[in-house]
Structure formats: structure tokens, C-alpha cells
Residue frames relative to the residue before (quaternion, step in Angstrom):
aa qw qx qy qz dx dy dz
X 1.0000 0.0000 0.0000 0.0000 0.00 0.00 0.00
X 0.2925 -0.7579 0.5588 0.1668 3.57 -0.90 0.95
X 0.0005 0.7868 -0.6151 0.0508 3.56 -0.62 1.20
X 0.0463 -0.8441 0.5341 -0.0056 3.60 -0.59 1.08
X 0.7693 0.2138 -0.1851 0.5730 3.62 1.21 0.24
X 0.1195 0.7825 -0.5998 0.1167 3.58 -0.78 1.05
X 0.2828 -0.7038 0.6146 0.2168 3.52 -1.36 0.27
X 0.0542 -0.7999 0.5976 0.0079 3.55 -0.97 0.86
X 0.2043 -0.7386 0.6251 0.1480 3.54 -1.31 0.37
X 0.0772 -0.8083 0.5837 0.0072 3.55 -0.82 1.02
X 0.0952 -0.7733 0.6261 0.0323 3.54 -1.18 0.72
X 0.3023 -0.7449 0.5702 0.1692 3.54 -0.67 1.14
X 0.6028 -0.5943 0.4016 0.3496 3.55 -1.21 0.48
X 0.4656 -0.6497 0.5221 0.2977 3.56 -1.15 0.65
X 0.5167 -0.6222 0.4868 0.3300 3.53 -1.21 0.53
X 0.5221 -0.6382 0.4636 0.3243 3.56 -1.14 0.61
X 0.5342 -0.6316 0.4549 0.3299 3.58 -1.15 0.54
X 0.4859 -0.6250 0.5234 0.3152 3.52 -1.20 0.61
X 0.4065 -0.7361 0.4987 0.2102 3.55 -1.14 0.67
X 0.2181 -0.7233 0.6315 0.1746 3.54 -1.20 0.59
X 0.2319 0.7635 -0.5644 0.2115 3.57 -0.50 1.19
X 0.2048 -0.7523 0.6130 0.1277 3.55 -1.31 0.44
X 0.5649 -0.6091 0.4371 0.3448 3.53 -1.10 0.69
X 0.0585 -0.7805 0.6224 0.0004 3.52 -0.96 0.92
X 0.2728 0.7764 -0.5161 0.2377 3.56 0.51 1.19
X 0.5530 -0.6119 0.4568 0.3332 3.53 -1.11 0.74
X 0.8362 0.1586 -0.1641 0.4986 3.53 -1.00 0.89
X 0.6410 0.4412 -0.3545 0.5185 3.63 1.21 0.39
X 0.1042 -0.8185 0.5628 0.0496 3.59 0.17 1.22
X 0.8373 0.0712 -0.0890 0.5347 3.53 -1.11 0.77
X 0.0109 0.8728 -0.4866 0.0369 3.55 0.76 1.11
X 0.4743 -0.6973 0.4347 0.3160 3.59 1.13 -0.39
X 0.6930 -0.4877 0.3292 0.4165 3.57 -1.29 0.19
X 0.0125 -0.8096 0.5868 -0.0083 3.58 -1.07 0.70
X 0.3321 0.7607 -0.4962 0.2546 3.58 1.12 0.63
X 0.3260 -0.7687 0.5234 0.1699 3.58 -0.75 1.06
X 0.5859 -0.5872 0.4450 0.3376 3.53 -1.35 0.33
X 0.5042 -0.6224 0.5027 0.3249 3.53 -1.26 0.44
X 0.5126 -0.6440 0.4729 0.3145 3.57 -1.18 0.53
X 0.5643 -0.5982 0.4519 0.3458 3.55 -1.26 0.44
X 0.4847 -0.6516 0.4988 0.3029 3.56 -1.13 0.68
X 0.5813 -0.6115 0.4144 0.3413 3.56 -1.17 0.55
X 0.4126 -0.6819 0.5475 0.2549 3.56 -1.13 0.72
X 0.2988 -0.6735 0.6249 0.2580 3.54 -1.36 0.19
X 0.0797 -0.8203 0.5657 -0.0251 3.54 -0.54 1.24
X 0.1838 -0.7667 0.6052 0.1100 3.57 -1.04 0.80
X 0.0781 -0.8046 0.5883 -0.0205 3.56 -0.86 1.06
X 0.3696 -0.7100 0.5509 0.2362 3.59 -0.99 0.82
X 0.0759 -0.8181 0.5693 -0.0296 3.54 -0.85 1.05
X 0.3932 -0.7094 0.5358 0.2346 3.55 -1.11 0.72
X 0.5591 0.6103 -0.3902 0.4032 3.59 1.25 -0.05
X 0.7134 0.3832 -0.2459 0.5327 3.59 1.25 -0.20
X 0.0703 -0.7958 0.5992 0.0521 3.57 -1.11 0.64
X 0.7390 0.2557 -0.2005 0.5902 3.56 1.27 0.36
X 0.4487 -0.6891 0.5047 0.2629 3.56 -1.28 0.34
X 0.2850 0.8099 -0.4823 0.1741 3.57 1.23 0.34
X 0.6225 0.5615 -0.3606 0.4090 3.62 1.07 -0.59
X 0.6533 0.4603 -0.3294 0.5028 3.61 1.28 -0.08
X 0.4831 0.7092 -0.4211 0.2939 3.58 1.23 -0.40
X 0.8057 0.2327 -0.1020 0.5351 3.58 0.85 -0.98
X 0.7213 0.3159 -0.2324 0.5709 3.55 1.26 0.23
X 0.0772 0.8723 -0.4789 0.0615 3.60 0.62 1.11
X 0.7155 0.4128 -0.2565 0.5019 3.62 1.20 -0.24
X 0.0240 -0.8003 0.5972 -0.0490 3.53 -0.88 1.04
X 0.0219 -0.8178 0.5722 -0.0567 3.53 -0.75 1.10
X 0.3168 -0.7422 0.5628 0.1789 3.56 -0.88 0.99
X 0.5620 -0.6113 0.4413 0.3400 3.57 -1.22 0.48
X 0.4799 -0.6575 0.4948 0.3043 3.57 -1.21 0.49
X 0.5751 -0.5856 0.4439 0.3596 3.55 -1.24 0.45
X 0.5422 -0.6163 0.4529 0.3479 3.56 -1.16 0.54
X 0.5307 -0.6205 0.4716 0.3330 3.55 -1.16 0.59
X 0.5725 -0.5822 0.4537 0.3570 3.52 -1.24 0.54
X 0.2250 -0.7735 0.5812 0.1154 3.57 -1.26 0.45
X 0.6686 -0.4951 0.3696 0.4137 3.52 -1.29 0.18
X 0.7453 0.3711 -0.3105 0.4587 3.54 -1.38 0.13
X 0.5888 -0.6231 0.3398 0.3868 3.56 1.15 0.77
X 0.3707 0.7300 -0.4921 0.2958 3.59 1.10 0.64
X 0.3018 -0.7545 0.5623 0.1529 3.55 -0.77 1.10
X 0.4960 -0.6544 0.4846 0.3017 3.57 -1.01 0.81
X 0.5523 -0.6296 0.4359 0.3295 3.56 -1.11 0.65
X 0.4631 -0.6516 0.5239 0.2941 3.56 -1.08 0.79
X 0.4475 -0.6830 0.5051 0.2796 3.58 -1.05 0.72
X 0.5161 -0.6259 0.4848 0.3270 3.56 -1.16 0.60
X 0.4598 -0.6524 0.5270 0.2920 3.53 -1.15 0.67
X 0.2979 -0.7103 0.5911 0.2394 3.57 -1.21 0.39
X 0.2519 -0.7784 0.5665 0.0988 3.54 -1.03 0.87
X 0.1461 -0.7742 0.6135 0.0541 3.56 -0.82 1.07
X 0.2148 -0.7952 0.5577 0.1021 3.58 -0.72 1.06
X 0.0549 -0.7828 0.6199 -0.0017 3.54 -0.99 0.94
X 0.5756 -0.5857 0.4220 0.3840 3.61 -1.12 0.47
X 0.5557 -0.5480 0.4937 0.3837 3.54 -1.24 0.47
X 0.7079 0.3970 -0.3169 0.4908 3.57 -0.85 0.98
X 0.5250 0.6346 -0.4074 0.3945 3.58 1.30 0.08
X 0.2012 -0.7496 0.6193 0.1191 3.55 -1.03 0.84
X 0.2285 -0.7804 0.5746 0.0926 3.55 -0.92 1.01
X 0.0511 -0.8116 0.5814 -0.0253 3.57 -0.62 1.18
X 0.4726 -0.6126 0.5458 0.3217 3.54 -1.20 0.59
X 0.4264 -0.7455 0.4520 0.2410 3.58 -0.59 1.14
X 0.6936 0.4858 -0.2857 0.4487 3.60 1.08 -0.59
X 0.7849 0.3120 -0.1597 0.5110 3.60 0.93 -0.88
X 0.4081 -0.7128 0.4723 0.3200 3.58 1.19 -0.48
X 0.4573 0.7010 -0.4407 0.3244 3.59 1.26 0.04
X 0.4511 -0.6634 0.5277 0.2793 3.56 -1.08 0.82
X 0.2484 -0.7876 0.5514 0.1179 3.58 -0.63 1.14
X 0.7757 -0.1868 0.1439 0.5855 3.58 0.92 -0.90
X 0.2197 -0.7461 0.6163 0.1235 3.53 -1.19 0.70
X 0.2385 -0.7984 0.5398 0.1195 3.58 -0.43 1.21
X 0.0089 -0.8432 0.5353 -0.0489 3.57 -0.07 1.31
X 0.7610 0.2875 -0.1561 0.5602 3.58 1.21 -0.48
X 0.5790 -0.5785 0.4301 0.3809 3.61 -1.18 0.46
X 0.8496 0.2269 -0.1663 0.4461 3.54 -1.31 0.55
X 0.3462 0.6885 -0.5508 0.3207 3.60 1.03 0.67
X 0.1364 -0.8019 0.5802 0.0421 3.60 -0.91 0.96
X 0.0192 0.7850 -0.6169 0.0528 3.55 -0.90 1.00
X 0.3391 -0.7073 0.5809 0.2175 3.56 -0.95 0.92
X 0.1409 -0.8337 0.5314 0.0514 3.59 -0.42 1.19
X 0.7668 0.0566 -0.0858 0.6336 3.59 1.30 -0.10
X 0.2446 -0.8079 0.5257 0.1054 3.54 -0.55 1.21
X 0.4827 -0.6881 0.4736 0.2630 3.53 -0.96 0.96
X 0.5563 -0.6276 0.4396 0.3215 3.56 -1.18 0.61
X 0.5025 -0.6403 0.4935 0.3067 3.54 -1.18 0.66
X 0.4971 -0.6569 0.4810 0.3001 3.55 -1.08 0.75
X 0.4985 -0.6606 0.4740 0.3006 3.57 -1.09 0.69
X 0.4958 -0.6586 0.4818 0.2971 3.56 -1.20 0.55
X 0.4324 -0.6853 0.5263 0.2577 3.53 -1.11 0.75
X 0.6770 -0.5332 0.3147 0.3978 3.56 -1.23 0.33
X 0.4791 0.6630 -0.4508 0.3573 3.61 1.22 -0.13
X 0.6575 0.5332 -0.3125 0.4310 3.60 1.11 -0.60
X 0.6955 0.4941 -0.2733 0.4443 3.57 1.19 -0.38
X 0.4689 0.6788 -0.4450 0.3483 3.60 1.25 0.11
X 0.0025 0.7664 -0.6421 0.0142 3.56 -1.03 0.89
X 0.6995 -0.4644 0.3276 0.4332 3.53 -1.28 0.09
X 0.7454 0.3605 -0.2107 0.5195 3.57 1.16 -0.52
X 0.7386 0.2765 -0.1853 0.5862 3.56 1.29 -0.07
X 0.0336 0.8827 -0.4643 0.0635 3.51 0.53 1.24
X 0.7429 0.3008 -0.2136 0.5585 3.59 1.20 -0.10
X 0.0243 0.8467 -0.5305 0.0337 3.60 0.64 1.11
X 0.2175 -0.7592 0.5990 0.1322 3.52 -1.12 0.72
X 0.4681 0.6660 -0.4485 0.3691 3.55 1.27 0.18
X 0.1419 0.7439 -0.6494 0.0690 3.54 -1.17 0.65
X 0.4384 -0.7259 0.4807 0.2229 3.58 -1.16 0.63
X 0.4202 -0.6499 0.5694 0.2774 3.49 -1.23 0.59
X 0.5677 -0.5927 0.4414 0.3628 3.58 -1.17 0.47
X 0.4797 -0.6576 0.5003 0.2953 3.54 -1.16 0.66
X 0.4990 -0.6531 0.4677 0.3251 3.61 -1.01 0.71
X 0.4706 -0.6565 0.5112 0.2937 3.56 -1.16 0.62
X 0.6089 -0.5652 0.4112 0.3752 3.56 -1.22 0.46
X 0.1289 -0.7619 0.6312 0.0671 3.53 -1.18 0.70
X 0.0577 0.8294 -0.5451 0.1077 3.58 -0.51 1.18
X 0.2512 -0.7217 0.6205 0.1761 3.53 -1.32 0.46
X 0.0625 -0.8119 0.5803 -0.0093 3.56 -0.90 0.94
X 0.2389 -0.7097 0.6361 0.1863 3.50 -1.37 0.35
X 0.1851 -0.7825 0.5888 0.0814 3.56 -0.81 1.05
X 0.0300 -0.7929 0.6083 -0.0184 3.55 -0.89 0.97
X 0.2031 -0.7992 0.5596 0.0836 3.55 -0.66 1.13
X 0.0366 -0.7523 0.6577 0.0104 3.52 -0.97 0.99
X 0.4230 -0.7476 0.4490 0.2459 3.55 -0.43 1.23
X 0.3363 -0.7152 0.5786 0.2014 3.54 -1.14 0.74
X 0.2169 0.7551 -0.5904 0.1850 3.55 -0.56 1.17
X 0.5005 -0.6534 0.4757 0.3104 3.56 -1.18 0.53
X 0.7969 0.1574 -0.0483 0.5812 3.58 0.97 -0.90
X 0.1529 -0.7737 0.6086 0.0873 3.56 -0.97 0.87
X 0.2485 -0.7547 0.5897 0.1446 3.58 -0.83 1.00
X 0.0101 0.8069 -0.5883 0.0518 3.58 -0.61 1.14
X 0.3336 0.7315 -0.5534 0.2175 3.54 -1.25 0.40
X 0.7022 -0.4386 0.3464 0.4411 3.54 -1.33 0.06
X 0.6208 -0.5009 0.4210 0.4318 3.59 -1.22 0.29
X 0.8284 0.1773 -0.1724 0.5025 3.57 -1.08 0.81
X 0.3736 0.7146 -0.5077 0.3033 3.58 1.07 0.67
X 0.6131 -0.5810 0.3434 0.4106 3.60 1.23 -0.16
X 0.3408 0.7712 -0.4842 0.2338 3.59 1.23 0.31
X 0.6891 0.4779 -0.2890 0.4619 3.58 0.84 -0.96
X 0.6363 0.5227 -0.3302 0.4614 3.58 1.01 -0.77
X 0.6548 0.5175 -0.3141 0.4526 3.58 1.00 -0.81
X 0.6941 0.4627 -0.3032 0.4608 3.61 0.79 -0.92
X 0.6213 0.5202 -0.3469 0.4723 3.59 1.12 -0.56
X 0.6508 0.5251 -0.3092 0.4528 3.58 1.13 -0.65
X 0.7883 0.3581 -0.1711 0.4702 3.59 0.89 -0.90
X 0.7786 0.2299 -0.1415 0.5664 3.63 1.22 -0.13
X 0.6248 -0.5420 0.4090 0.3854 3.54 -1.33 -0.10
X 0.4268 0.6986 -0.4713 0.3281 3.60 1.27 0.05
X 0.1171 -0.7992 0.5880 0.0433 3.56 -1.04 0.80
X 0.0019 -0.8172 0.5754 -0.0326 3.60 0.34 1.21
X 0.5854 -0.5478 0.4517 0.3915 3.54 -1.29 0.30
X 0.0844 -0.7951 0.6005 0.0082 3.57 -0.89 0.99
X 0.1782 0.7639 -0.6027 0.1461 3.57 -0.83 1.02
X 0.5495 -0.6551 0.4282 0.2923 3.55 -1.28 0.33
X 0.6086 0.5051 -0.4002 0.4630 3.59 1.03 0.72
X 0.6239 -0.5810 0.3627 0.3763 3.59 -1.12 0.65
X 0.8426 0.1868 -0.1661 0.4770 3.53 -1.30 0.60
X 0.1626 0.7733 -0.5817 0.1926 3.55 0.91 0.96
X 0.7099 0.3929 -0.2331 0.5361 3.55 1.01 -0.89
X 0.0987 -0.8251 0.5562 0.0108 3.56 -0.60 1.18
X 0.7700 0.1755 -0.1327 0.5989 3.58 1.27 -0.02
X 0.5899 -0.5882 0.4020 0.3801 3.61 -1.09 0.59
X 0.1593 -0.7591 0.6230 0.1010 3.54 -1.20 0.63
X 0.2186 -0.7752 0.5825 0.1097 3.56 -0.99 0.86
X 0.0045 0.7881 -0.6154 0.0124 3.54 -1.06 0.79
X 0.3201 -0.7297 0.5717 0.1954 3.57 -1.08 0.74
X 0.1614 -0.7885 0.5916 0.0471 3.55 -0.76 1.14
X 0.1102 -0.7936 0.5973 0.0365 3.57 -0.89 0.95
X 0.0288 -0.7829 0.6214 0.0010 3.57 -0.97 0.90
X 0.7685 0.3511 -0.2578 0.4687 3.57 -1.16 0.62
X 0.4145 -0.6742 0.5561 0.2538 3.50 -1.42 0.04
X 0.6213 -0.5179 0.4200 0.4115 3.54 -1.27 0.36
X 0.6134 -0.1741 -0.7672 -0.0698 1.61 -2.11 1.39
X 0.5929 0.5960 -0.3569 0.4073 3.61 1.27 0.06
X 0.3184 0.7756 -0.4936 0.2311 3.57 1.20 0.37
X 0.1034 -0.7871 0.6068 0.0406 3.56 -1.03 0.81
X 0.0583 -0.7892 0.6105 0.0319 3.55 -1.02 0.78
X 0.0070 -0.7821 0.6231 -0.0044 3.54 -1.21 0.58
X 0.4482 -0.6964 0.5068 0.2393 3.53 -1.27 0.53
X 0.1510 -0.7808 0.6043 0.0480 3.55 -0.90 1.02
X 0.1806 -0.7768 0.5962 0.0922 3.57 -0.98 0.88
X 0.2267 -0.7397 0.6229 0.1163 3.53 -0.85 1.08
X 0.1061 -0.8356 0.5387 0.0156 3.56 -0.27 1.28
X 0.5920 -0.6070 0.3883 0.3610 3.61 -0.90 0.86
X 0.6449 -0.5927 0.3437 0.3386 3.54 -1.08 0.86
X 0.2948 -0.7407 0.5835 0.1552 3.50 -1.14 0.80
X 0.1106 -0.7601 0.6339 0.0903 3.53 -1.28 0.43
X 0.6868 -0.4513 0.3471 0.4518 3.56 -1.29 0.12
X 0.7744 0.2804 -0.2514 0.5084 3.55 -0.88 1.04
X 0.3540 0.7678 -0.4776 0.2386 3.59 1.27 0.15
X 0.6430 0.5398 -0.3395 0.4241 3.62 1.00 -0.75
X 0.6789 0.4381 -0.2843 0.5160 3.58 1.30 -0.30
X 0.6661 -0.5197 0.2914 0.4487 3.57 1.29 0.05
X 0.4308 0.6984 -0.4784 0.3128 3.61 1.22 0.05
X 0.7804 0.2133 -0.2039 0.5512 3.55 -1.09 0.75
X 0.7512 -0.2596 0.2434 0.5560 3.56 -0.77 -1.07
X 0.1905 -0.8838 0.4234 0.0584 3.53 1.44 -0.10
X 0.8550 -0.1350 0.1179 0.4867 3.49 -1.08 -0.88
X 0.4492 0.6990 -0.4555 0.3195 3.59 1.23 -0.19
X 0.8197 0.1808 -0.0814 0.5373 3.59 1.03 -0.75
X 0.4523 0.6903 -0.4624 0.3243 3.62 1.19 -0.14
X 0.6350 0.5614 -0.3473 0.4013 3.59 1.00 -0.75
X 0.5856 0.5908 -0.3834 0.4012 3.60 1.14 -0.48
X 0.5995 0.5664 -0.3674 0.4299 3.60 1.18 -0.43
X 0.5366 0.6781 -0.3949 0.3102 3.60 1.15 -0.56
X 0.7384 0.4249 -0.2400 0.4654 3.60 0.98 -0.75
X 0.5206 0.6341 -0.4307 0.3760 3.62 1.20 -0.09
X 0.4380 -0.7007 0.5050 0.2494 3.55 -1.19 0.62
X 0.7994 0.1206 -0.0126 0.5885 3.57 1.14 -0.63
X 0.2266 -0.7656 0.5878 0.1302 3.58 -1.06 0.79
X 0.1454 -0.7343 0.6548 0.1044 3.54 -1.08 0.80
X 0.1711 -0.8126 0.5545 0.0541 3.56 -0.38 1.29
X 0.1567 -0.8166 0.5533 0.0505 3.57 -0.37 1.28
X 0.0467 -0.7906 0.6102 -0.0197 3.55 -0.89 1.04
X 0.3661 -0.7323 0.5408 0.1930 3.55 -0.81 1.08
X 0.1139 -0.8153 0.5662 0.0423 3.59 -0.64 1.12
X 0.4944 0.6300 -0.4524 0.3925 3.59 1.19 0.42
X 0.5910 -0.5724 0.4244 0.3780 3.57 -1.24 0.31
X 0.5569 0.6252 -0.3837 0.3895 3.59 1.24 -0.36
X 0.5035 0.6638 -0.4228 0.3565 3.59 1.24 -0.30
X 0.3404 -0.7611 0.4893 0.2559 3.60 1.10 -0.66
X 0.6655 0.4105 -0.3002 0.5463 3.58 1.28 0.19
X 0.4321 -0.7731 0.4053 0.2266 3.59 -0.64 1.10
X 0.7978 0.2972 -0.1290 0.5085 3.60 1.04 -0.69
X 0.2948 -0.7836 0.5179 0.1758 3.64 -0.36 1.18
X 0.5984 0.5587 -0.3636 0.4445 3.59 1.11 -0.59
X 0.6453 0.5053 -0.3186 0.4762 3.57 1.01 -0.80
X 0.6000 0.5466 -0.3486 0.4688 3.60 1.08 -0.72
X 0.6572 0.5190 -0.2988 0.4577 3.54 0.94 -0.97
X 0.6793 0.4986 -0.2915 0.4527 3.59 0.88 -0.91
X 0.6439 0.5321 -0.3308 0.4390 3.59 0.95 -0.85
X 0.6881 0.4642 -0.2900 0.4763 3.59 0.84 -0.95
X 0.6289 0.5309 -0.3374 0.4569 3.59 0.99 -0.77
X 0.6352 0.5327 -0.3233 0.4563 3.56 1.02 -0.81
X 0.6442 0.5147 -0.3220 0.4653 3.59 1.01 -0.78
X 0.6422 0.5163 -0.3210 0.4669 3.59 1.01 -0.78
X 0.6870 0.4946 -0.2831 0.4509 3.56 0.94 -0.91
X 0.7245 0.4387 -0.2488 0.4698 3.58 1.04 -0.71
X 0.5063 0.6361 -0.4385 0.3831 3.58 1.24 -0.19
X 0.8180 0.1840 -0.1607 0.5208 3.58 -0.80 1.00
X 0.3918 0.7204 -0.4838 0.3055 3.59 1.27 0.22
X 0.1965 -0.8100 0.5470 0.0778 3.55 -0.69 1.14
X 0.5923 -0.5731 0.3760 0.4235 3.57 1.25 -0.01
X 0.5770 0.5667 -0.3858 0.4440 3.59 1.27 -0.12
X 0.6518 -0.5107 0.3860 0.4068 3.54 -1.32 -0.04
X 0.5038 0.6574 -0.4269 0.3630 3.60 1.23 -0.21
X 0.4710 -0.6877 0.4800 0.2736 3.55 -0.99 0.89
X 0.5863 -0.5526 0.4530 0.3817 3.52 -1.22 0.51
X 0.5644 -0.6183 0.4139 0.3576 3.61 -1.03 0.68
X 0.6758 0.4884 -0.2992 0.4640 3.60 1.19 -0.43
X 0.5631 0.6481 -0.3790 0.3453 3.58 1.18 -0.50
X 0.7429 0.4227 -0.2212 0.4695 3.58 1.05 -0.73
X 0.4706 0.6843 -0.4529 0.3243 3.61 1.20 0.02
X 0.4995 -0.6383 0.4817 0.3332 3.62 -1.00 0.74
X 0.1255 -0.8156 0.5648 0.0078 3.55 -1.05 0.81
X 0.1563 -0.7295 0.6572 0.1068 3.51 -1.27 0.65
X 0.3007 -0.7467 0.5678 0.1722 3.59 -0.93 0.92
X 0.0656 -0.8045 0.5902 -0.0119 3.56 -0.82 1.04
X 0.2184 -0.7457 0.6176 0.1220 3.56 -0.72 1.10
X 0.1594 -0.8204 0.5461 0.0570 3.59 -0.71 1.06
X 0.8074 0.2920 -0.2382 0.4540 3.53 -1.43 0.31
X 0.2028 0.8139 -0.5229 0.1517 3.58 0.98 0.83
X 0.5216 0.6198 -0.4287 0.4000 3.61 1.22 -0.15
X 0.7653 0.1978 -0.1424 0.5957 3.59 1.24 -0.41
X 0.2603 0.8264 -0.4682 0.1737 3.57 1.20 0.57
X 0.3912 -0.6212 0.6178 0.2816 3.50 -1.37 0.46
X 0.4420 -0.7371 0.4313 0.2743 3.66 -0.40 1.16
X 0.6457 0.5227 -0.3301 0.4482 3.59 1.00 -0.78
X 0.6415 0.5149 -0.3245 0.4670 3.59 0.98 -0.77
X 0.6523 0.5193 -0.3097 0.4571 3.58 0.93 -0.91
X 0.6664 0.5046 -0.2966 0.4619 3.57 0.93 -0.92
X 0.6620 0.5154 -0.3052 0.4506 3.58 0.94 -0.88
X 0.6728 0.4877 -0.3020 0.4671 3.61 0.93 -0.87
X 0.6368 0.5302 -0.3272 0.4542 3.58 0.98 -0.81
X 0.6542 0.5064 -0.3115 0.4675 3.59 0.97 -0.85
X 0.6502 0.5122 -0.3228 0.4590 3.59 0.99 -0.79
X 0.6400 0.5145 -0.3268 0.4679 3.61 0.97 -0.79
X 0.6360 0.5277 -0.3263 0.4589 3.57 1.04 -0.76
X 0.6476 0.5088 -0.3170 0.4703 3.59 1.00 -0.82
X 0.7013 0.4453 -0.2571 0.4938 3.58 1.06 -0.74
X 0.3678 -0.7496 0.4627 0.2980 3.60 1.36 -0.09
X 0.4163 0.6753 -0.4834 0.3701 3.52 0.97 1.00
X 0.5297 -0.6080 0.4808 0.3444 3.58 -1.06 0.72
X 0.1258 -0.8046 0.5797 0.0282 3.56 -0.99 0.86
X 0.0247 0.7753 -0.6302 0.0344 3.54 -1.02 0.90
X 0.2039 -0.7573 0.6102 0.1119 3.54 -1.13 0.73
X 0.0153 0.8277 -0.5561 0.0737 3.57 -0.70 1.08
X 0.1454 -0.7000 0.6774 0.1733 3.46 -1.45 0.14
X 0.2950 -0.7813 0.5236 0.1684 3.58 -0.39 1.21
X 0.6005 0.5672 -0.3574 0.4358 3.59 1.22 -0.41
X 0.7711 0.3216 -0.1756 0.5208 3.59 0.84 -0.98
X 0.4879 -0.6709 0.4312 0.3550 3.60 1.18 -0.45
X 0.4453 0.7066 -0.4553 0.3085 3.58 1.24 -0.07
X 0.8477 0.1522 -0.1408 0.4883 3.57 -0.85 1.03
X 0.4924 0.6918 -0.4261 0.3120 3.60 1.23 -0.19
X 0.6575 0.5092 -0.3217 0.4526 3.60 0.90 -0.86
X 0.6346 0.5244 -0.3339 0.4592 3.58 0.98 -0.80
X 0.6471 0.5114 -0.3166 0.4684 3.59 1.02 -0.78
X 0.6296 0.5383 -0.3363 0.4480 3.61 0.95 -0.86
X 0.6910 0.4652 -0.2851 0.4742 3.59 0.88 -0.90
X 0.6275 0.5370 -0.3424 0.4480 3.59 1.03 -0.73
X 0.6431 0.5066 -0.3211 0.4762 3.59 1.00 -0.80
X 0.6501 0.5156 -0.3175 0.4591 3.58 0.95 -0.88
X 0.6486 0.5250 -0.3169 0.4509 3.57 0.98 -0.83
X 0.6695 0.4914 -0.3031 0.4673 3.60 0.93 -0.86
X 0.6712 0.5035 -0.3021 0.4524 3.58 1.02 -0.72
X 0.5919 0.5655 -0.3767 0.4335 3.59 1.16 -0.38
X 0.5909 0.5388 -0.3635 0.4779 3.57 1.23 -0.42
X 0.4989 -0.6704 0.4427 0.3251 3.65 -0.72 0.98
X 0.4911 -0.6672 0.4755 0.2961 3.57 -0.92 0.91
X 0.4621 -0.6837 0.4886 0.2834 3.55 -1.00 0.83
């Protein structure tokens, strides 16, 4: 199951209490205070890991609590510090404060470590309160409570290329053709219910190049408002470097105008994340390649119209059939070439 948004609650360990004790040794009269300090409570640490690609392990286990530090003991013995607990999240996870909505950390690289709840400090034992005029102190400190926080985790997949387009535009068939990914493929809308990642390799050693392609569930008009699968998966496109916009030019699409299809999906991308300010949507400025699909059963007029529109927009255009393989290699190399150019 693909889970890309969860809420969790974490509680760091409390510090151990300081001890009040006095030395009781033979031949040592009035031995003085000997209460040890309490140990520190365990921290809650979050680490980005490449071994995970979903947040499902938090779905049924949303609460995490570290152990408290041990209490201080006599003979100036300090209580043991508690071990920290480590929570692993996929690379690409954003950590938000659940109460304020503030972004706490964005895990963009593997093995990033962030303390998300700090353990409480251990209390001081009565040995620390002895002075020349107060040689038998009975004061000692209680341990400090550990931090308790609520967070929202949001996963945005890390991929180089995002495949976007209407449902049944051929995205799943294409990623299955060019990579080892095996998404479910069928002839009804919204067959793909979760993103699929595939690694595409072009060329031979030593000049071989590989990149990651994300097959994102089909979009429809109103997706930026939540229609269809809507905003549930639109956010995954934010981290991609390049978009491949697939448009079905066959009559089986059930829509008469491929240019209108292209405009509708583009409008959804541009309006996603729109805050009403003059700032452009993060998806509006992403480089794009237009891909006409199902050319083995294409309507020639539709193909010609879409190609002319891409030319007017000064967008690269490719026509493919993922079933027969026609044009697929040219598209793979074109994507690799665009990705070699440093991202703006």
C-alpha cells in the first residue's frame, strides 16, 4: 500500500530524578552528601533512508515514545542515559509541525538526521548543593520532562521525469516498456491508483546514463481542487526535473480535441499550489516534452493538430507507440539529453 501522508505524535524521554543520599561508610563519620544525578531522557531522531519508499510503517503506529533516563543513586552514581529512538522516513519526506503548519525539515538527501523531540535533562543529586555552610543538603532536582510534539509527514517522490496526462493516456504502458516497473495496466480510467517509479538506462558503459521516471496517476479537469485523484498525487510532480506530457491521439480516447486535452492538464499543473499571489505555480516553470501516444492506432488529424500546437509553443514533440515500441528509443534518448542540462 502506498501511503504518502501521515500524522504522528512523538514523546522524548523524561530525565531521571537526582538522588538524595549520604555516605554510610565505616570509619567515615559525617561522610556528606552522595546523591548522583539522573540520566538524560532519550531523544526522538528522524533519519532519511533509501530503504523506504512509503510512509505505511507510520500508518498503524503513529505514536512513538522514548524511554526515560534512570534515576540517580547513592555513592555519587549517575543514572544511565536512555537510548534515543530512530524513525526512518523515505528520502523526499517533508516534516511539518502539525499545530502551526511550519516546515521543520525537508529530507532531500539520504542519511539526514534531525532531532524532532529532545529528551529531558536529568536532575542533579544532592551532592551538587553542598557548601561550606550547608554541608548536609537535602535538596535534589527532579528530571526535566522530554519534549512532546505532533508532526505531519508528507512524501513527495524523488524522480527525474514525471509522466503526466489524462487517464488511459498510456503512461503505465510506457513506463513498463522502458523500465522494469510493472504497474497495473487496463483499459479503464484510473487503473493506476498510486505512483510507480522506474529506472531507465540508455547507452553503454562507460557513457551509460540512467534516470528515474515516475508514472503519476491520471489527472482530470479540476484536479488542483481535488477532483479525481487530484491533489493526492499532484505534489509528487513538484520534485521532478522534467515533465513528459502524454496525449492520446487515438479515437479510443473518447475526446475529440487533443490540444484541448493538453491545455486542460497544463492548466491543472499551473494552478496547483496557486496561493492567489503573483508568484507562479512551482509546476508552471518546469521544462516539458509533449508526447503523442498510441500512434499505431492514431487519428492522423489529431496527431497533426497536436504536433502543430507543440511547435507553436516551442515544445519538443515525439510520437510513440508503447505497444509496438515505435518512437520509444528516440523518446528515451531525448529525456536523457534534457536531463544532462543542469536544472535551472
